C-alpha angles and dihedrals in degrees: 000000000000104000118074115235096206091052091053097040103042103069092052096050092041094049094046091051093049094047091050093058103022112170124236111241098023122224119233090253090056090053092046089050094050092050095046096047095045090050090051093047090052087052091051092047091051095041091051091043089235091138087075088064126072095243095053093042090050092050093051091050092045094051095045099082088045093052090044093051090045089053094055092051093044090052093055092046091054094041089052089052091050093048089049089055095060125107110259095199110128095349098119107204097328097107093048090044091053093045091050091051091051093045090053092049090048092054092054094044095050089049088051091050092051090055092049093050092046091053096047111024097092092055092039094055092049092051092046091056093046092049093044091054091048092054093040094050093065095041094048091048091053092048092053116101088225095052114130143132115017093008093061089043093056095047089049090053091049094049090045090050090051091048093048090049089052094050091046094054091046091055091049088053089049091052094044112129122245107304117247136153089276099058105025095091096055086046088057092054089055091048088053092049092048092048092051092051095048088049089065089073123091119264087013095171098110126144092244090059092048090051090050086055094050092052091047092052094046093051089046092051090053092047092053090051092046089053092048091051089053092049096045090051088059097040104040116064101186098105132242088310095067106126092217095051090045091054090049094049090049093049093048092051092049094048090048090058091049090047097053091045095050093044095046090048089054095051093044092054104036108012111030117180119251091218116117092025124109113276110275115250113242113275092019111124122214114255112260125212110252092233092051091043091052094051091047097045090057086072091061126088 
């Protein structure tokens, strides 16, 4: 058995429980949990190819507005924390003005999310239960000492589907164009997706998975500072010399440099591009880094 039952089962149960008694207003940790669990569920649905079935497709569509609403609140929570970390020396009321603006937006976004959850949670919980049972059925059958025939075939199909999904994402990351501030955020989403899929495997605590998480977090940090820079340019009217705006621009530039360095290092080490090499002969498979191969093979039966 290559797929870990707990990794598959947990996000479905956790999200269903959270949606049933969603707090109003939601705390930052509630928002974080909703986003994390929805992303992991989407990875499971894709890896198990449930999105090709009505139930899986319906679940993804139902969760999308919840995830998007949670993302809007989460962004404002993070931006508020970043604004609070700025040096107040000589800033006048700029820092306070910025934080009040973010606080007001957070309140509106949280209220919108609560309405979204109220409108969709009943259907979402029903679909979560159905998809969870569909995934569990195959895994439990494979774990049974009496498992044979069709049960084994089904789990092999699920494991093979998960591995195929992983390999497809890995190839997309190999083929990604030269990383810039324009395409690094979509790259992060693919890194997150790959990480979630690989975490479905047993003993998924590899160094490679940890490094995917580090790169994901670094890109996210730059993206947050970049968002704060855009907001501050609209909210603060003190010109280019504003100390707070200057701090934000400087930090954004600093984090972009770190981001590109870490992402390029990951690609160079684990996912080197095929561009510039000789064309591959038909039937010849691109060499895969041993750590990546090990993490991916844990998904296979």
